[in-house]
BAFI-3210 file (N, C-alpha, C; in Angstrom, 3 decimals, decimal comma, padded with zeros to 6 digits):
// residues 186
n [1|2|3|4|5|6|7|8|9|10|11|12|13|14|15|16|17|18|19|20|21|22|23|24|25|26|27|28|29|30|31|32|33|34|35|36|37|38|39|40|41|42|43|44|45|46|47|48|49|50|51|52|53|54|55|56|57|58|59|60|61|62|63|64|65|66|67|68|69|70|71|72|73|74|75|76|77|78|79|80|81|82|83|84|85|86|87|88|89|90|91|92|93|94|95|96|97|98|99|100|101|102|103|104|105|106|107|108|109|110|111|112|113|114|115|116|117|118|119|120|121|122|123|124|125|126|127|128|129|130|131|132|133|134|135|136|137|138|139|140|141|142|143|144|145|146|147|148|149|150|151|152|153|154|155|156|157|158|159|160|161|162|163|164|165|166|167|168|169|170|171|172|173|174|175|176|177|178|179|180|181|182|183|184|185|186]
n.u [-034,707|-034,932|-033,002|-030,600|-030,703|-031,126|-028,549|-026,901|-028,022|-027,030|-024,391|-024,314|-024,808|-022,749|-020,525|-021,310|-021,310|-018,615|-017,480|-018,454|-017,017|-014,339|-014,738|-015,193|-013,144|-011,566|-012,130|-014,771|-017,575|-019,922|-020,184|-019,489|-021,318|-023,452|-022,763|-022,767|-025,748|-026,352|-025,474|-025,815|-027,762|-027,253|-024,450|-025,405|-027,247|-025,712|-024,183|-026,330|-026,735|-024,415|-023,803|-025,871|-027,828|-029,288|-028,510|-025,879|-024,993|-025,904|-024,002|-021,588|-022,022|-021,971|-019,075|-018,165|-018,469|-017,088|-014,256|-014,493|-014,604|-011,854|-010,392|-011,266|-009,469|-008,050|-009,355|-009,415|-010,430|-010,455|-012,434|-016,055|-017,304|-019,299|-018,901|-016,019|-016,692|-018,279|-016,403|-014,864|-016,729|-017,467|-014,910|-014,593|-016,908|-016,570|-014,249|-015,167|-016,853|-015,238|-013,993|-015,945|-017,513|-016,828|-016,628|-015,232|-016,245|-018,683|-018,051|-016,684|-018,864|-021,365|-023,557|-024,930|-025,499|-027,213|-029,961|-029,898|-029,315|-031,725|-034,864|-038,080|-040,980|-043,766|-046,301|-046,066|-046,723|-045,192|-041,934|-039,446|-036,337|-034,289|-034,672|-034,009|-031,555|-030,249|-030,915|-028,710|-025,957|-023,004|-020,530|-021,257|-023,282|-021,859|-020,415|-021,872|-023,390|-021,453|-020,602|-022,807|-024,890|-023,469|-021,240|-018,569|-015,637|-014,531|-011,856|-011,129|-012,985|-012,046|-009,659|-010,339|-011,807|-009,901|-009,991|-009,358|-009,967|-010,996|-012,557|-014,243|-015,859|-016,990|-018,400|-020,158|-021,549|-022,901|-024,561|-026,344|-027,513|-028,763|-030,771|-032,050|-033,470|-034,464|-036,574|-038,225|-039,290|-041,304]
n.v [006,274|009,134|009,366|009,267|011,905|013,829|013,602|014,422|016,883|017,941|018,023|019,429|022,013|022,289|022,426|024,751|026,576|026,338|027,695|030,362|031,189|030,952|033,208|035,352|035,431|036,097|038,767|039,150|041,307|040,684|038,236|037,445|039,023|037,111|034,894|036,359|037,096|034,294|033,294|035,092|034,838|032,683|033,815|035,918|034,288|033,244|035,122|036,382|034,773|034,446|037,240|037,744|040,635|042,221|044,752|044,743|042,269|042,680|044,536|042,859|040,944|042,637|043,232|040,758|040,207|042,050|041,314|038,743|039,073|039,962|037,980|035,699|034,518|032,847|030,558|027,162|024,886|022,575|022,049|022,089|025,198|026,767|025,069|026,313|029,294|029,331|028,947|031,329|033,532|032,577|033,459|036,134|037,561|036,761|038,214|041,023|041,542|041,236|043,752|045,720|048,648|048,389|045,303|044,044|044,495|043,487|040,613|040,054|040,787|038,909|038,802|041,235|041,701|039,662|040,867|042,682|041,550|040,367|039,720|040,234|038,187|038,626|038,003|035,731|032,476|029,859|028,007|029,907|029,027|030,559|033,058|032,253|031,640|034,349|035,585|034,590|035,310|037,025|035,319|032,777|032,349|032,432|030,627|028,315|028,517|027,954|025,718|023,674|024,679|024,906|022,882|022,832|021,806|022,037|022,366|024,054|026,002|027,439|028,169|029,970|031,907|032,950|031,628|029,367|025,734|024,565|026,671|027,458|025,133|024,997|027,518|026,639|024,535|026,507|027,766|025,535|025,301|027,511|027,913|025,498|026,344|028,707|027,960|026,062|027,651|028,517]
n.w [-044,656|-043,700|-041,916|-043,216|-044,724|-042,553|-041,901|-043,937|-044,327|-042,000|-042,708|-044,543|-043,308|-041,609|-043,373|-044,829|-042,781|-042,113|-044,166|-044,323|-041,809|-042,883|-044,609|-043,395|-041,781|-043,712|-044,017|-044,993|-044,536|-044,466|-044,438|-041,648|-040,341|-040,665|-039,089|-036,722|-036,516|-036,879|-034,096|-031,749|-030,108|-028,560|-027,515|-025,836|-024,008|-022,608|-021,472|-020,168|-018,268|-016,744|-015,649|-015,070|-015,325|-017,333|-019,085|-018,596|-019,657|-022,794|-022,806|-022,508|-024,687|-026,733|-026,692|-027,053|-029,676|-030,713|-029,892|-031,409|-033,964|-034,062|-032,995|-034,685|-036,343|-034,657|-034,551|-035,385|-036,182|-034,546|-033,093|-032,657|-033,877|-032,368|-029,837|-029,581|-029,674|-027,527|-025,304|-025,479|-025,321|-022,732|-021,389|-022,073|-021,062|-018,405|-017,945|-018,469|-016,755|-014,047|-014,695|-014,175|-012,388|-009,194|-008,692|-007,074|-004,379|-004,886|-004,974|-002,640|-000,828|-000,786|000,438|-000,007|-002,452|-003,243|-002,910|-004,597|-007,237|-007,663|-009,527|-009,710|-010,957|-010,553|-011,782|-012,892|-012,147|-012,443|-011,671|-012,270|-013,233|-014,047|-013,117|-010,573|-010,715|-011,421|-009,293|-007,290|-005,639|-006,935|-007,556|-006,948|-008,803|-010,842|-010,690|-010,813|-013,286|-015,066|-014,435|-013,741|-016,068|-018,108|-018,340|-017,280|-015,552|-011,949|-012,148|-014,499|-014,061|-011,537|-013,291|-015,202|-013,593|-011,809|-009,336|-006,426|-006,718|-004,463|-003,798|-005,947|-005,944|-003,243|-003,854|-005,660|-004,337|-002,311|-004,200|-004,971|-002,593|-001,822|-004,389|-003,566|-001,612|-001,897|-004,238|-002,553|-001,174|-002,851]
ca.u [-034,059|-034,776|-031,315|-029,327|-031,074|-030,547|-026,722|-026,637|-028,469|-026,044|-023,167|-024,374|-024,879|-021,225|-019,748|-021,805|-020,818|-017,095|-017,463|-018,949|-016,006|-012,968|-014,749|-015,177|-011,546|-010,911|-012,769|-016,066|-018,232|-021,471|-020,348|-019,350|-022,948|-024,315|-022,256|-023,126|-027,465|-026,491|-024,904|-025,911|-028,589|-026,474|-023,949|-026,234|-027,774|-024,590|-023,673|-026,889|-026,485|-023,211|-023,871|-027,355|-028,016|-029,749|-027,727|-024,377|-025,179|-026,079|-022,663|-020,577|-022,484|-021,351|-017,535|-017,502|-018,637|-016,155|-013,143|-014,512|-014,138|-010,320|-009,783|-011,415|-008,365|-007,575|-010,232|-008,740|-011,686|-010,046|-013,766|-017,246|-017,590|-019,951|-018,034|-015,026|-017,404|-018,771|-015,533|-014,513|-017,584|-017,028|-013,740|-014,635|-017,631|-015,966|-013,255|-015,788|-017,592|-014,352|-014,043|-017,202|-017,037|-017,408|-016,662|-014,352|-017,043|-019,453|-017,363|-016,515|-019,809|-022,010|-025,178|-025,385|-025,671|-028,465|-030,951|-029,124|-029,452|-033,280|-035,658|-039,175|-041,877|-044,695|-047,306|-045,548|-046,727|-044,369|-041,018|-038,599|-034,917|-033,301|-034,716|-033,321|-030,087|-029,984|-030,597|-027,280|-024,643|-022,079|-019,364|-021,984|-023,767|-020,756|-019,453|-023,158|-023,783|-020,226|-020,387|-024,446|-025,433|-022,409|-020,604|-016,978|-014,793|-014,433|-010,446|-011,566|-013,705|-010,945|-008,650|-010,910|-012,584|-008,865|-009,911|-008,905|-010,865|-012,161|-013,657|-015,128|-017,076|-017,737|-019,405|-021,582|-022,612|-023,762|-025,595|-027,437|-028,411|-029,641|-031,517|-033,133|-034,083|-035,710|-037,448|-038,858|-040,153|-042,368]
ca.v [007,281|010,132|009,493|009,977|012,890|014,274|013,399|015,172|018,213|018,759|018,295|020,927|023,263|022,560|023,039|026,425|027,084|026,243|028,716|031,265|031,519|031,275|034,052|036,045|035,660|036,641|040,139|039,174|041,711|039,994|036,434|037,868|039,235|035,874|034,338|037,059|036,407|032,975|033,291|036,217|034,244|031,834|034,461|036,670|034,113|032,827|036,361|037,068|033,834|034,915|038,424|038,345|041,568|042,521|045,703|043,974|041,215|043,269|044,978|041,983|040,633|043,287|043,071|039,295|040,024|042,783|040,518|037,414|039,893|040,010|036,659|034,669|033,871|031,768|029,405|026,044|024,130|021,314|021,816|022,961|026,830|026,886|025,226|027,215|030,304|029,256|029,314|032,406|034,177|032,764|034,005|037,316|037,760|036,691|039,376|042,031|041,168|041,953|045,275|046,586|049,071|047,501|044,099|043,249|044,527|042,162|039,522|039,402|041,000|038,529|038,760|042,333|041,313|038,892|041,570|043,642|040,727|039,728|040,514|039,041|038,420|038,030|037,283|034,226|031,013|028,475|028,236|030,390|028,628|031,505|033,987|032,001|032,210|035,897|036,120|034,173|036,201|036,539|034,221|031,400|032,370|032,482|028,924|027,572|028,549|027,501|024,500|023,161|024,615|025,004|021,558|022,907|021,321|022,914|022,777|024,845|027,125|027,763|028,695|031,034|033,016|032,803|031,646|027,933|024,731|024,415|027,850|027,019|023,718|026,064|028,426|025,511|024,059|027,550|028,388|024,613|025,148|028,611|027,532|024,569|027,097|029,535|026,879|025,230|028,438|028,835]
ca.w [-045,173|-043,216|-040,879|-044,219|-044,839|-041,599|-041,713|-045,401|-043,810|-040,817|-043,201|-045,331|-042,719|-041,038|-044,726|-045,134|-041,862|-042,158|-045,549|-043,481|-041,080|-043,915|-045,498|-042,462|-041,640|-044,951|-044,185|-045,798|-043,222|-044,786|-043,558|-040,136|-040,172|-040,649|-038,015|-035,678|-036,541|-036,232|-032,451|-030,805|-029,057|-027,514|-026,757|-025,062|-023,167|-021,707|-021,186|-019,242|-017,067|-015,957|-015,685|-014,123|-015,738|-018,989|-019,869|-018,895|-020,850|-023,589|-023,216|-022,726|-025,967|-027,803|-026,372|-027,563|-031,131|-031,242|-029,918|-032,158|-035,330|-034,113|-032,703|-035,387|-036,909|-033,855|-034,998|-036,432|-036,626|-033,900|-032,277|-033,191|-033,987|-031,282|-028,800|-029,300|-029,223|-026,029|-024,505|-025,985|-024,882|-020,991|-021,064|-022,561|-020,259|-016,911|-017,867|-018,479|-015,237|-013,677|-014,754|-013,770|-011,125|-007,497|-009,159|-005,593|-003,509|-005,058|-005,196|-001,358|000,032|-001,489|001,023|-000,535|-004,036|-003,433|-003,278|-006,095|-008,589|-007,808|-010,409|-009,819|-012,161|-009,868|-012,385|-013,560|-011,310|-012,613|-011,233|-013,312|-012,868|-014,591|-012,300|-009,314|-011,265|-011,316|-008,115|-006,674|-005,348|-008,417|-007,510|-007,130|-010,143|-012,492|-010,722|-010,787|-014,477|-015,880|-013,738|-013,978|-017,069|-019,271|-018,216|-017,205|-014,452|-011,219|-012,411|-015,640|-013,617|-010,937|-013,913|-015,839|-012,487|-010,778|-007,692|-005,918|-006,789|-003,441|-003,699|-007,024|-005,171|-002,444|-004,502|-006,477|-002,992|-002,041|-005,238|-004,945|-001,365|-002,028|-004,915|-002,990|-000,444|-002,802|-004,843|-001,731|-000,335|-003,326]
c.u [-033,891|-033,671|-030,905|-029,464|-030,868|-029,182|-026,597|-026,626|-027,779|-024,846|-023,057|-024,419|-023,441|-020,497|-020,057|-021,094|-019,286|-016,718|-017,579|-017,454|-015,082|-013,293|-014,565|-013,544|-010,882|-011,276|-013,911|-016,849|-019,568|-021,427|-020,063|-020,974|-023,957|-024,165|-022,756|-024,897|-027,554|-026,228|-024,948|-026,845|-027,924|-025,431|-024,548|-027,040|-026,803|-024,332|-024,415|-026,671|-025,476|-023,298|-025,149|-028,010|-028,418|-028,823|-026,166|-024,207|-025,213|-024,546|-021,462|-021,015|-021,562|-019,565|-017,126|-017,471|-017,735|-014,605|-013,477|-013,968|-011,999|-009,552|-010,332|-010,351|-007,437|-008,128|-009,699|-009,400|-011,304|-011,683|-014,975|-017,116|-018,364|-019,504|-016,798|-015,760|-018,088|-017,818|-014,980|-015,391|-017,418|-016,012|-014,005|-015,965|-017,443|-015,140|-014,067|-016,323|-017,031|-013,944|-015,209|-017,015|-017,730|-017,267|-016,109|-015,305|-017,900|-019,138|-017,067|-017,839|-021,315|-023,440|-025,507|-025,959|-026,953|-029,655|-030,514|-029,880|-030,923|-034,206|-036,738|-040,249|-043,067|-046,107|-046,948|-045,777|-045,809|-042,535|-039,957|-037,022|-033,960|-033,917|-034,257|-031,842|-029,564|-030,043|-029,879|-026,189|-023,456|-021,504|-020,442|-022,715|-023,001|-020,446|-021,042|-023,626|-022,613|-020,432|-021,724|-024,744|-024,605|-021,497|-019,378|-016,770|-014,742|-012,723|-010,357|-012,140|-012,520|-009,810|-009,352|-011,272|-011,272|-009,070|-009,413|-010,497|-011,683|-013,024|-014,409|-016,294|-017,372|-019,002|-020,903|-022,025|-023,517|-025,017|-026,461|-028,112|-029,179|-031,017|-032,657|-034,165|-035,245|-036,698|-038,423|-039,611|-041,305|-043,393]
c.v [008,703|010,572|010,388|011,379|013,960|014,860|014,281|016,665|018,791|018,808|019,242|022,059|023,563|022,939|024,549|026,989|027,508|027,606|030,257|031,868|031,463|032,499|035,677|036,021|036,155|038,328|040,418|039,632|040,960|038,579|036,741|038,125|038,078|035,172|035,161|036,681|034,852|032,507|034,148|035,662|033,326|032,778|035,557|035,903|033,772|033,822|036,909|036,044|034,077|035,963|038,683|039,826|041,901|043,438|045,293|042,900|041,465|043,869|044,236|041,047|041,181|043,144|041,286|039,097|040,767|042,043|039,162|037,859|039,890|038,654|035,425|034,046|032,643|030,678|028,507|025,418|022,883|021,182|022,347|024,308|027,078|026,472|026,100|028,808|030,632|029,457|030,666|033,587|033,815|033,415|035,475|038,151|037,719|038,508|040,860|042,194|041,917|043,453|046,295|047,198|048,741|045,797|043,249|043,416|043,717|041,113|038,931|039,980|040,388|038,426|040,310|042,204|040,232|039,816|042,516|042,645|040,049|040,440|039,771|039,366|037,814|037,421|035,897|032,880|029,915|028,966|028,588|030,460|030,190|032,850|034,054|032,343|033,221|036,415|035,956|035,122|036,019|035,541|033,043|031,190|031,809|030,828|028,197|027,548|027,844|025,552|023,461|023,227|024,677|023,578|021,822|022,207|022,406|023,182|023,905|026,178|028,350|028,602|029,903|032,093|033,429|032,598|029,697|027,309|024,557|025,404|027,561|025,718|024,537|026,722|027,896|025,052|025,093|027,546|026,899|024,958|026,429|028,475|026,531|025,334|027,591|028,795|026,268|026,567|028,890|028,020]
c.w [-044,487|-042,265|-041,850|-044,743|-043,837|-041,462|-043,075|-044,939|-042,957|-041,481|-043,942|-044,674|-041,792|-042,062|-044,735|-043,898|-041,975|-043,226|-045,214|-042,921|-041,901|-044,611|-044,524|-042,055|-042,363|-044,968|-044,695|-044,355|-043,470|-044,297|-042,206|-039,949|-040,181|-039,506|-036,646|-035,575|-036,204|-034,469|-031,402|-029,612|-028,076|-026,688|-025,816|-023,984|-022,084|-020,802|-019,892|-018,150|-016,085|-015,344|-014,415|-014,039|-017,189|-019,844|-019,525|-019,591|-022,152|-024,169|-023,633|-024,220|-027,057|-028,034|-026,924|-029,085|-031,039|-031,157|-030,879|-033,867|-035,285|-033,640|-033,908|-036,002|-036,321|-034,110|-035,793|-036,789|-035,820|-032,981|-033,289|-033,126|-032,559|-030,001|-028,314|-028,819|-027,949|-025,249|-024,466|-025,347|-023,034|-020,561|-020,818|-021,234|-018,824|-016,783|-017,910|-017,075|-014,084|-013,843|-014,428|-012,096|-009,948|-007,840|-007,701|-004,682|-003,517|-004,695|-003,654|-000,572|-000,692|-000,822|000,435|-002,112|-004,490|-003,707|-004,205|-006,957|-008,629|-008,495|-010,389|-010,380|-011,216|-010,314|-013,042|-012,194|-011,140|-012,006|-012,324|-012,935|-013,180|-013,781|-011,054|-009,453|-011,033|-010,276|-006,890|-006,735|-006,472|-008,607|-007,528|-008,385|-011,191|-011,894|-011,179|-012,591|-015,332|-015,249|-014,248|-015,199|-018,305|-019,502|-017,651|-015,549|-013,540|-011,630|-013,551|-014,999|-012,849|-011,956|-014,655|-014,774|-011,764|-009,499|-007,350|-006,554|-005,855|-003,406|-004,714|-006,425|-004,175|-002,882|-005,145|-005,165|-002,397|-002,787|-005,268|-003,815|-001,492|-002,907|-004,384|-002,125|-000,910|-003,265|-003,878|-001,334|-001,556|-003,512]
res [m|p|v|t|a|n|v|i|d|a|e|q|v|f|d|q|e|l|r|l|i|e|a|a|k|g|g|d|k|q|a|y|q|k|l|y|q|r|y|i|g|m|v|y|s|l|c|l|r|l|m|g|d|r|a|l|a|e|d|a|s|q|e|v|f|i|q|l|w|r|k|l|g|n|y|r|g|d|s|k|f|s|t|w|l|h|s|v|t|s|n|i|a|i|s|y|l|r|k|q|r|g|w|l|q|r|m|f|n|i|e|e|s|v|a|v|n|y|v|a|d|e|s|c|d|q|v|d|l|d|s|y|i|q|r|l|p|e|r|a|r|v|v|f|v|l|h|a|v|e|g|y|r|h|e|e|i|a|e|i|t|n|m|a|v|g|s|s|k|a|q|f|h|r|a|k|q|l|l|r|e|w|m|g|d|e]
***
């Protein structure tokens, strides 16, 4: 019987979420606040992985929830809300990243960005994959996170980032190569 209880609990959570979404669509700020509290961790984590910088991730997360308030009416319920929000977050975070000063320079001068993005925690003996991901050059980091962590196909990544599919694959290969190299040095 525990399996049935879990199914009922999942259905109740799903129904509760749908009610929150509908209320927020109708302008209910408390319902929107509950959605914010439920999803801020997921949104911030994705933004941090894409940006590689805590301050930028915080700013991008704020932008996601500002845009979410405006775009919530676009959610039709065809997929889970978390899946839809994940897609919205990815698109907004990448757009936000493009708007940052020096984005083109960082985009094409990838060697320089390696040193800028690395923040080491010398007290940690364990291999911390997130710190290595943050250390990746920006293009490689974005492609790696979208493909390996979030499960996007290279065709989708190419569309989101305005790069060729081959460039997405090359950046993913570069990211894997750098990660192997760095992790092997530890």
